[in-house]
C-alpha positions in Angstrom: 2.8 60.6 6.5 5.4 58.0 5.6 8.9 59.0 6.7 12.3 58.6 4.9 15.2 56.6 6.4 17.8 57.8 3.8 18.3 60.3 1.0 20.4 59.7 -2.2 23.5 61.9 -1.7 26.0 61.0 -4.4 25.8 62.3 -8.0 25.3 58.7 -9.3 22.5 57.9 -6.8 20.7 61.1 -7.6 21.2 60.8 -11.4 19.8 57.2 -11.2 16.7 58.5 -9.5 16.1 61.0 -12.3 16.7 58.3 -14.9 14.0 56.1 -13.2 11.7 59.1 -13.2 12.4 59.6 -16.9 11.5 56.0 -17.7 8.1 56.4 -15.9 7.4 59.5 -18.0 8.2 57.5 -21.1 5.5 55.0 -20.1 3.1 57.8 -19.5 3.5 59.0 -23.1 2.8 55.5 -24.3 -0.4 55.6 -22.3 -1.2 59.0 -23.7 -1.0 57.8 -27.3 -3.4 54.9 -26.3 -5.7 57.4 -24.6 -5.9 59.5 -27.7 -7.7 56.6 -29.5 -10.4 56.3 -26.8 -10.6 59.9 -25.3 -10.6 63.4 -26.6 -7.2 65.2 -26.9 -8.0 67.4 -23.9 -8.9 64.4 -21.7 -5.8 62.5 -22.9 -3.5 65.5 -22.3 -4.9 66.1 -18.8 -4.3 62.5 -17.8 -0.7 62.8 -19.2 -0.1 65.9 -17.2 -1.5 64.4 -14.0 0.6 61.2 -14.4 3.8 63.1 -15.3 3.4 65.6 -12.5 2.9 62.8 -9.9 5.9 60.8 -11.1 8.2 63.8 -11.3 7.1 65.0 -7.9 7.5 61.5 -6.4 11.0 61.3 -7.7 12.0 64.8 -6.5 10.6 64.4 -3.0 12.9 61.5 -2.5 15.9 63.6 -3.6 14.9 66.7 -1.7 17.4 69.6 -1.8 17.9 71.8 -4.9 16.0 69.4 -7.2 12.9 69.8 -5.0 13.5 73.5 -4.6 13.3 73.9 -8.4 9.9 72.2 -8.3 8.9 74.6 -5.5 9.9 77.6 -7.7 8.0 76.2 -10.7 4.8 75.7 -8.5 4.6 79.5 -8.4 4.3 79.7 -12.2 0.5 79.3 -12.2 0.0 81.0 -15.5 2.5 78.9 -17.4 2.5 75.4 -16.0 -0.5 73.0 -16.4 -2.7 72.9 -13.3 -1.7 69.3 -12.5 2.0 70.4 -12.1 1.1 73.4 -10.0 -1.0 71.3 -7.6 1.7 68.6 -7.2 4.7 70.9 -7.1 3.1 73.2 -4.6 3.3 70.4 -2.0 7.0 71.0 -1.9 6.4 74.2 -0.1 5.7 72.6 3.3 4.3 69.1 2.8 6.9 66.5 1.7 7.8 63.1 3.4 10.0 64.0 6.4 13.1 62.2 7.7 12.4 59.4 10.2 13.0 60.2 13.9 16.0 58.0 13.9 17.6 59.8 11.0 16.6 63.2 12.5 18.5 62.4 15.7 21.5 61.1 13.8 21.6 64.2 11.5 21.2 66.6 14.5 24.2 65.1 16.3 26.3 65.2 13.2 25.5 68.9 12.6 25.6 70.1 16.2 27.9 67.7 17.9 25.3 67.0 20.6 22.0 65.3 20.9 18.8 67.4 21.0 18.3 66.3 24.6 21.6 68.0 25.6 20.4 71.3 24.2 16.6 71.5 24.7 14.4 70.6 27.6 12.0 68.9 25.2 12.5 68.0 21.5 10.0 66.2 19.3 11.8 64.0 16.8 8.7 63.8 14.6 8.6 66.7 12.1 5.7 69.1 12.0 6.6 70.5 8.6 8.9 69.2 5.9 9.9 71.3 2.8 12.6 71.1 0.1 15.8 71.9 2.0 14.9 71.1 5.6 12.2 70.2 8.1 10.9 71.7 11.3 10.5 70.3 14.8 8.9 71.5 18.0 11.2 72.0 21.0 11.1 73.7 24.4 13.8 75.4 26.5 13.4 77.4 29.7 9.6 77.4 29.3 9.8 78.9 25.7 8.3 77.0 22.8 10.8 76.8 19.9 10.9 75.8 16.2 14.0 73.9 15.2 14.8 73.7 11.4 17.1 70.9 10.5 18.7 70.7 7.0 18.5 67.4 5.1 21.8 65.5 4.9 23.8 66.0 1.7 21.7 68.9 0.4 24.5 71.5 0.4 27.0 69.1 -1.2 24.6 68.1 -4.1 23.6 71.5 -5.3 26.1 71.8 -8.1 25.6 68.2 -9.4 21.8 68.6 -9.2 21.9 71.7 -11.3 24.3 70.1 -13.8 21.6 67.4 -14.3 18.9 70.0 -14.8 20.9 72.4 -17.0 20.6 70.5 -20.3 16.8 70.3 -19.9 16.6 74.1 -19.1 18.9 75.0 -22.0 16.6 73.1 -24.5 13.4 74.2 -22.9 14.2 77.9 -23.0 16.5 77.8 -26.1 19.3 79.4 -24.2 22.3 80.1 -26.5 25.6 82.0 -26.1 28.8 81.8 -24.1 27.5 83.9 -21.2 24.4 81.8 -20.6 26.0 80.2 -17.5 25.3 83.5 -15.6 21.7 82.4 -15.0 22.6 79.0 -13.7 25.3 80.5 -11.5 22.8 82.9 -10.1 20.5 80.1 -9.1 23.4 78.0 -7.8 24.7 80.9 -5.6 21.2 81.5 -4.1 20.7 77.8 -3.4 24.2 77.7 -1.7 23.1 80.7 0.4 19.9 78.9 1.4 21.9 76.0 2.8 24.0 78.3 4.9 21.9 78.6 8.1 24.4 80.9 9.8 23.8 83.4 7.0 20.0 82.9 7.2 20.0 83.7 11.0 22.0 86.9 10.3 19.7 87.9 7.4 16.6 87.1 9.5 17.8 89.3 12.3 18.6 92.2 9.9 15.2 92.0 8.2 13.3 91.7 11.5 15.1 94.8 12.8 14.4 96.8 9.6 10.7 95.7 9.1 9.3 95.3 12.6 7.7 98.8 12.3 5.3 97.6 9.5 1.8 97.2 10.9 0.2 93.8 11.2 3.5 92.0 10.5 5.2 89.7 13.0 8.5 87.7 13.0 10.0 85.0 15.2 13.1 85.7 17.3 16.2 83.8 16.2 18.7 82.2 18.6 22.3 82.2 17.3 23.6 80.2 20.3 21.1 77.4 19.5 21.8 77.4 15.8 24.6 76.2 13.5 25.4 76.1 9.8 22.7 73.4 9.3 20.3 74.0 12.2 18.2 77.1 13.1 16.4 77.6 16.4 13.7 80.3 16.5 10.5 81.1 18.3 7.5 78.8 17.7 4.9 80.9 16.0 1.2 79.9 16.2 -0.6 80.3 13.0 -2.1 78.8 9.8 -0.1 78.6 6.6 -1.3 81.2 4.1 -2.4 78.5 1.6 -4.7 77.0 4.2 -6.1 80.3 5.5 -9.6 81.3 4.4 -11.9 84.1 5.5 -15.1 85.7 4.4 -14.2 88.9 6.2 -13.0 91.4 3.6 -11.4 93.6 6.2 -9.1 90.8 7.3 -8.1 90.0 3.7 -7.4 93.7 3.1 -5.3 94.0 6.3 -3.2 90.9 5.5 -2.8 92.0 1.9 -1.7 95.5 2.9 0.8 94.1 5.4 2.2 91.7 2.8 2.4 94.4 0.1 4.1 97.0 2.4 6.6 94.4 3.5 7.7 93.8 -0.1 7.6 97.3 -1.3 9.6 98.5 1.8 12.3 95.9 1.1 12.4 96.6 -2.7 12.5 100.4 -2.5 14.1 101.2 0.8 16.3 98.2 1.8 17.2 97.2 -1.8 17.3 93.7 -0.5 14.2 91.5 -0.7 12.8 88.2 0.6 12.8 86.4 -2.8 10.8 83.3 -1.9 7.2 84.5 -1.6 5.4 81.1 -1.5 2.6 80.3 1.0 4.8 78.0 3.1 6.9 80.9 4.2 3.9 82.8 5.7 1.5 82.2 8.5 -1.7 84.0 9.7 -1.7 84.5 13.5 -4.8 84.0 15.7 -5.0 87.8 15.7 -5.2 87.7 11.9 -1.7 89.2 11.5 0.9 88.1 9.0 3.9 86.1 10.2 7.1 85.7 8.0 9.1 82.6 9.0 11.9 82.0 6.5 14.7 84.2 5.2 16.9 81.7 3.5 16.5 83.3 0.0 17.3 87.0 0.1 18.2 88.9 -3.1 20.2 92.1 -3.0 19.1 94.5 -5.7 22.1 96.5 -7.2 21.4 100.1 -8.3 22.4 99.5 -11.9 19.5 97.0 -12.1 17.1 98.7 -9.7 17.0 102.0 -11.6 16.3 100.8 -15.2 14.0 98.0 -13.9 11.6 100.4 -12.1 12.0 103.2 -14.7 10.8 100.7 -17.3 7.7 100.1 -15.2 6.7 103.7 -15.4 3.8 104.6 -17.8 5.8 107.3 -19.5 8.6 104.8 -20.3 6.1 102.2 -21.6 4.4 104.8 -23.8 7.6 106.3 -25.2 9.2 103.9 -27.8 12.7 105.4 -27.6 12.9 105.3 -23.8 11.3 101.9 -23.7 13.9 100.4 -26.1 16.7 102.1 -24.3 15.7 100.5 -21.0 15.3 97.1 -22.7 19.0 97.4 -23.8 20.1 98.5 -20.3 18.4 95.4 -18.8 19.9 93.1 -21.4 16.5 92.2 -22.7 17.5 93.4 -26.2 21.0 92.4 -27.4 23.4 94.1 -29.8 23.7 90.8 -31.7 19.9 90.4 -32.1 18.5 90.0 -35.6 15.8 92.4 -36.8 13.2 89.6 -36.3 14.4 89.1 -32.7 14.4 92.9 -31.9 10.8 93.3 -33.3 9.5 90.2 -31.5 11.0 90.9 -28.0 10.2 94.6 -28.2 6.5 93.8 -28.9 6.4 90.9 -26.4 7.8 92.9 -23.4 5.6 95.9 -24.3 2.6 93.7 -24.1 3.7 92.0 -20.9 4.7 95.2 -19.1 1.7 97.2 -20.2 -0.4 94.6 -18.3 1.8 93.5 -15.4 2.7 96.9 -14.2 -0.9 98.2 -13.9 -1.0 97.8 -10.1 2.1 100.0 -9.8 0.4 102.8 -11.7 -2.5 103.3 -9.4 -2.9 104.7 -5.9 -5.1 101.7 -4.8 -5.4 98.3 -6.5 -7.9 95.4 -6.2 -5.9 92.2 -6.2 -9.1 90.2 -6.1 -9.8 91.3 -9.7 -10.3 88.0 -11.6 -10.2 89.8 -15.0 -6.7 91.2 -14.4 -5.3 87.9 -13.3 -7.2 86.1 -16.1 -5.4 88.4 -18.6 -2.0 87.5 -17.0 -2.8 83.8 -17.2 -3.9 84.2 -20.9 -0.7 86.1 -21.7 1.5 83.5 -20.0 -0.3 80.7 -21.9 0.0 82.6 -25.2 3.8 82.8 -24.9 4.2 79.4 -23.4 2.6 78.0 -26.6 4.4 80.4 -29.0 6.4 78.4 -31.5 8.0 81.7 -32.6 9.4 82.3 -29.1 10.7 78.8 -28.9 12.9 79.5 -31.9 14.3 82.7 -30.5 17.5 82.9 -28.4 16.3 82.7 -24.8 19.7 84.0 -23.5 18.5 87.5 -22.6 17.9 89.7 -19.6 20.0 90.5 -16.6 20.7 87.6 -14.2 18.9 89.7 -11.6 15.5 89.1 -13.4 15.4 85.5 -12.2 14.7 86.3 -8.5 13.2 89.8 -8.8 10.6 88.6 -11.4 10.0 85.5 -9.3 9.4 87.8 -6.3 6.8 89.9 -8.1 5.0 86.8 -9.6 4.9 85.2 -6.2 3.7 88.3 -4.5 0.9 88.9 -7.1 -0.3 85.3 -6.6 -0.3 85.6 -2.8 -2.2 88.9 -3.0 -4.7 87.4 -5.4 -5.1 84.3 -3.2 -5.9 86.6 -0.2 -8.4 88.5 -2.4 -7.1 91.8 -1.0 -8.8 94.9 -2.1 -8.1 98.6 -1.8 -4.4 98.0 -1.3 -2.5 101.3 -1.0 0.4 100.8 -3.5 2.9 103.4 -2.1 1.9 103.0 1.6 5.5 102.0 2.5 6.6 105.6 2.0 4.5 106.7 5.0 5.5 104.0 7.4 
């Protein structure tokens, strides 16, 4: 894979890159209008999506950092984004052009104050995995194989400016109105700032490993604080296959991995009230023993009780079936607002009732089959329905607690991973007995 010798770090450089990408998208629309003359609407739109997805991803992978992280987050929205975008953006999870060896060594010395050769017995300057915020290298010390994650230069400093470029697009896309709408962008910004703090990530990693190591068929690397810094993490090298590349015809193995993944998330949600909020395939490996390995704890979300209680009460069948309780919980979670019009109240009450009646079904059963194509087909259809809704686009999108962003993202990502594994007979409340 081609390597990168430099990354745009200033606001002007990064904005210029986005402007260039925007110009390419403009050309793609001109091609689209031409294609509509010679092709069907479906064929023309598919080509437009493919061209736009490729140009947007090509621009973002040069920027890296929070811009690419947003693409990574969007790649999990399989039921909303066109297939071409999901396929391209999913590459940001663990397969983007890495820094060149020369830039790696320069960056390492800047961050650590020493060359890799002064710290490790062996260090491979060629990256084995590159994602949105950093890339991973193999190393060895005292006979132990290690993974060294190095953050891209300028990533932490560009978060605020990157989001300021994205914000106007998001405001228009989701029709976000109102003085308090900044809370959503601040939530994303704060999480991205945390993800670039590798000292915090090492601390969080050790905490979660200690709390979750009892869960069957789940493994974690050991983290080494003395070999880490605010921009470098050293951990055990874990042998395994990325979850997105893993395939098996053995249903027992699928079930075992699915149960381990589900238990891991339910234990965090309900017992720790702090959860790994980045459930994409690049953060999980399957070991040679067919056990699950979790390798990244940069994005952790603490769940406050004033959100946890109404959130999971709203998911109960008795709440969904009781109009008064259902509406009360919608207000508690800021989904319904005191300044909503009757039209908005009616629309969002009905929309969330339809969504929750479907999405919470696994939580209402003792065992659930996550390989069920009908269930996931309904989720995709519902996502498509509201993505195309002109009525929704005219409503004020400024609604819902800021905590929804990462908790809902966690559940959507978890469901997708469980479906990809084709896990069956998953015991929903198994975490209680661990």
